[in-house]
C-alpha positions as CSV (number, residue, x, y, z in Angstrom):
1,X,165.0,137.3,221.4
2,X,162.5,135.9,223.9
3,X,163.9,133.0,225.8
4,X,161.2,130.7,227.1
5,X,162.0,128.6,230.2
6,X,161.6,124.9,229.6
7,X,159.1,123.6,232.1
8,X,158.8,120.0,233.3
9,X,158.6,118.2,236.6
10,X,158.8,114.7,235.2
11,X,162.3,114.1,236.6
12,X,162.1,116.0,239.8
13,X,162.3,112.7,241.7
14,X,165.5,111.8,239.8
15,X,167.7,114.3,241.4
16,X,170.2,113.7,244.2
17,X,171.4,117.0,245.6
18,X,174.8,117.7,247.0
19,X,178.3,117.8,245.5
20,X,180.0,114.6,244.6
21,X,176.8,112.5,244.8
22,X,177.4,109.0,243.6
23,X,175.4,107.5,240.7
24,X,174.4,104.5,242.8
25,X,172.8,106.8,245.4
26,X,170.4,108.3,242.9
27,X,166.8,106.9,242.9
28,X,165.4,105.4,239.7
29,X,163.6,107.7,237.3
30,X,160.4,106.4,235.7
31,X,160.7,108.4,232.5
32,X,163.0,110.8,230.8
33,X,162.5,114.5,230.6
34,X,164.8,115.7,227.8
35,X,163.2,119.1,228.1
36,X,164.1,119.5,231.8
37,X,166.4,122.4,232.6
38,X,168.1,123.6,235.8
39,X,165.5,126.4,236.0
40,X,162.5,124.1,235.5
41,X,163.8,121.9,238.3
42,X,164.3,124.8,240.7
43,X,168.1,124.4,240.9
44,X,169.5,127.7,242.0
45,X,172.4,126.8,244.3
46,X,175.7,127.9,242.8
47,X,178.3,125.2,243.0
48,X,175.8,122.5,243.8
49,X,175.7,119.2,241.8
50,X,172.8,116.9,240.9
51,X,172.5,113.7,238.9
52,X,169.9,113.5,236.1
53,X,168.7,110.6,234.0
54,X,168.3,110.9,230.3
55,X,166.6,107.8,229.1
56,X,167.4,106.2,225.7
57,X,165.6,107.5,222.5
58,X,165.7,111.2,223.5
59,X,165.2,114.2,221.2
60,X,166.8,117.6,220.9
61,X,165.6,120.6,222.8
62,X,166.9,124.2,222.7
63,X,170.2,125.0,224.4
64,X,172.2,128.2,224.7
65,X,176.0,128.1,225.2
66,X,178.8,125.6,224.7
67,X,180.5,123.9,227.6
68,X,178.7,126.4,229.9
69,X,175.0,126.5,229.2
70,X,172.2,128.9,230.3
71,X,170.2,127.6,233.2
72,X,167.1,127.3,231.0
73,X,168.8,125.0,228.5
74,X,167.8,121.4,228.2
75,X,170.2,119.4,230.5
76,X,170.1,116.2,228.4
77,X,170.5,118.0,225.1
78,X,173.5,119.9,226.6
79,X,175.0,116.5,227.6
80,X,174.7,115.2,224.0
81,X,176.2,118.5,222.8
82,X,179.1,118.2,225.2
83,X,179.8,114.6,224.2
84,X,178.8,112.8,227.4
85,X,175.8,110.8,226.0
86,X,173.9,110.2,222.8
87,X,170.2,110.6,222.0
88,X,170.1,106.9,221.1
89,X,171.6,105.5,224.3
90,X,171.0,108.2,226.9
91,X,172.6,108.0,230.3
92,X,172.8,109.5,233.8
93,X,174.7,112.8,233.9
94,X,176.2,114.9,236.6
95,X,175.2,118.6,236.4
96,X,177.1,121.4,238.2
97,X,175.2,124.6,238.8
98,X,177.2,127.8,238.4
99,X,176.8,131.6,238.4
100,X,175.7,133.5,235.3
101,X,177.9,134.8,232.5
102,X,178.0,138.0,230.5
103,X,177.5,136.0,227.3
104,X,177.1,132.5,225.9
105,X,178.5,131.4,222.6
106,X,176.7,128.9,220.4
107,X,178.4,126.1,218.6
108,X,177.8,122.9,216.7
109,X,179.2,119.9,218.5
110,X,178.5,116.2,218.2
111,X,175.7,116.9,215.6
112,X,173.9,119.3,217.9
113,X,173.7,123.1,217.4
114,X,173.4,125.4,220.3
115,X,172.5,129.1,220.3
116,X,174.3,132.2,221.4
117,X,172.9,134.5,224.1
118,X,173.9,137.5,226.1
119,X,173.9,137.9,229.9
120,X,172.0,135.3,231.9
121,X,172.0,135.0,235.7
122,X,172.7,131.2,236.1
123,X,174.5,128.5,234.2
124,X,175.4,124.8,234.3
125,X,178.0,122.5,233.1
126,X,178.0,118.7,232.5
127,X,180.8,117.3,234.6
128,X,180.3,113.6,234.4
129,X,178.3,110.7,233.0
130,X,177.6,107.1,233.7
131,X,177.4,106.0,230.1
132,X,180.1,107.0,227.6
133,X,179.5,107.8,224.0
134,X,180.6,104.9,221.7
135,X,184.3,105.4,220.9
136,X,185.8,106.2,217.5
137,X,188.9,104.3,216.4
138,X,191.7,106.8,215.7
139,X,195.3,106.6,214.5
140,X,198.3,106.5,216.8
141,X,199.3,110.0,215.8
142,X,195.9,111.6,215.6
143,X,195.4,114.8,217.6
144,X,192.5,117.0,218.6
145,X,193.1,119.4,215.7
146,X,192.9,116.6,213.2
147,X,189.5,115.6,214.8
148,X,188.1,119.1,214.7
149,X,187.5,119.2,218.4
150,X,190.3,121.5,219.6
151,X,188.0,124.5,220.0
152,X,185.3,122.6,221.9
153,X,186.3,123.6,225.5
154,X,184.2,121.8,228.0
155,X,183.4,118.8,225.8
156,X,184.3,115.2,226.4
157,X,185.3,112.6,223.7
158,X,186.1,108.9,223.8
159,X,188.4,107.1,221.4
160,X,190.0,103.7,220.8
161,X,193.8,103.9,220.4
162,X,195.9,101.3,218.6
163,X,199.4,100.4,219.8
164,X,201.6,103.4,219.3
165,X,204.8,101.7,218.2
166,X,208.4,102.5,218.9
167,X,208.6,105.9,217.3
168,X,205.8,107.9,218.8
169,X,205.0,111.5,217.7
170,X,206.2,114.5,219.7
171,X,203.8,115.6,222.5
172,X,203.9,118.8,224.5
173,X,202.7,119.0,228.1
174,X,202.4,116.8,231.2
175,X,198.9,115.9,232.4
176,X,197.5,118.7,230.3
177,X,198.6,118.5,226.6
178,X,198.6,120.9,223.7
179,X,195.8,120.2,221.2
180,X,198.3,119.2,218.5
181,X,199.8,116.5,220.7
182,X,198.9,112.9,219.5
183,X,196.1,111.7,221.8
184,X,197.2,108.1,221.9
185,X,200.9,109.0,222.6
186,X,199.8,111.4,225.3
187,X,197.6,108.7,226.8
188,X,200.5,106.2,227.0
189,X,202.7,109.0,228.4
190,X,200.0,109.7,231.1
191,X,199.7,106.0,231.9
192,X,196.1,105.7,230.7
193,X,196.8,102.9,228.2
194,X,199.7,100.6,227.6
195,X,202.1,101.6,224.9
196,X,202.2,98.1,223.4
197,X,198.4,97.5,223.1
198,X,196.6,100.8,223.1
199,X,193.0,100.9,224.4
200,X,190.1,103.1,225.2
201,X,190.6,106.7,226.3
202,X,188.4,109.7,227.2
203,X,189.6,113.3,226.9
204,X,188.2,116.5,228.2
205,X,188.9,119.5,225.9
206,X,189.9,122.7,227.6
207,X,191.1,126.2,226.7
208,X,194.7,127.2,226.1
209,X,197.4,127.7,228.7
210,X,200.3,130.2,229.0
211,X,202.8,127.3,229.2
212,X,203.1,123.5,229.2
213,X,205.5,121.4,231.3
214,X,207.5,118.4,230.2
215,X,208.6,115.1,231.7
216,X,209.7,111.5,230.7
217,X,207.0,109.0,231.8
218,X,206.3,105.4,230.8
219,X,209.1,105.4,228.4
220,X,207.8,108.5,226.5
221,X,209.3,112.0,226.7
222,X,207.1,115.1,226.3
223,X,208.4,118.5,225.4
224,X,207.8,121.9,227.1
225,X,206.0,124.7,225.2
226,X,204.8,128.2,225.8
227,X,201.4,129.7,225.0
228,X,199.0,127.5,223.0
229,X,195.4,128.1,222.2
230,X,193.7,124.8,223.2
231,X,194.4,121.8,225.5
232,X,193.1,118.5,226.6
233,X,193.5,116.1,229.5
234,X,192.4,112.6,230.3
235,X,189.3,111.6,232.3
């Protein structure tokens, strides 16, 4: 398969180089470039971070990978795929430039399908965003497996939690939780939301771990567990 590099210079002025750059320090961008990629913008520094503006009303462009994307993938489309922004609302995203990988797996996340590819010399990951995807209301005992997102390592999702009540579901972990742990209960355990009222939470999905710790926090006990195939933590 021939992989064409997506070329555009329209948002070159939108980039603020350097790790940890604040959104407020980024200059305004006159127009979106949803086709812009790390390669087309000449971003080759491994470990560097830039901010990039995806204006509202964007459209999908080709991407390869899931969580980690080939450097010629559309930055904005990858941000939608990973759950940081939407095509409708857009947003400013933080992009981390990384080394290449031996292979990239495609996946369908958040209504966007990415492609698989083999070895590629550079990659990037979306590590933050200014605007959050509108949140879905979930049940007090809903977990990442119920939502079909447990396998989406590298993606971010926002939810509205109701009050969790007096008999919350069992959760496993401390800070990082197993994918079958109730999201709202874990959020109250982590101190992200009050147990009595619930609220908005954002989770970052990650891969499995060899073990999970336990603790009693905010009136909620968590349980230890051994190896589990998928995890999440709160942003």
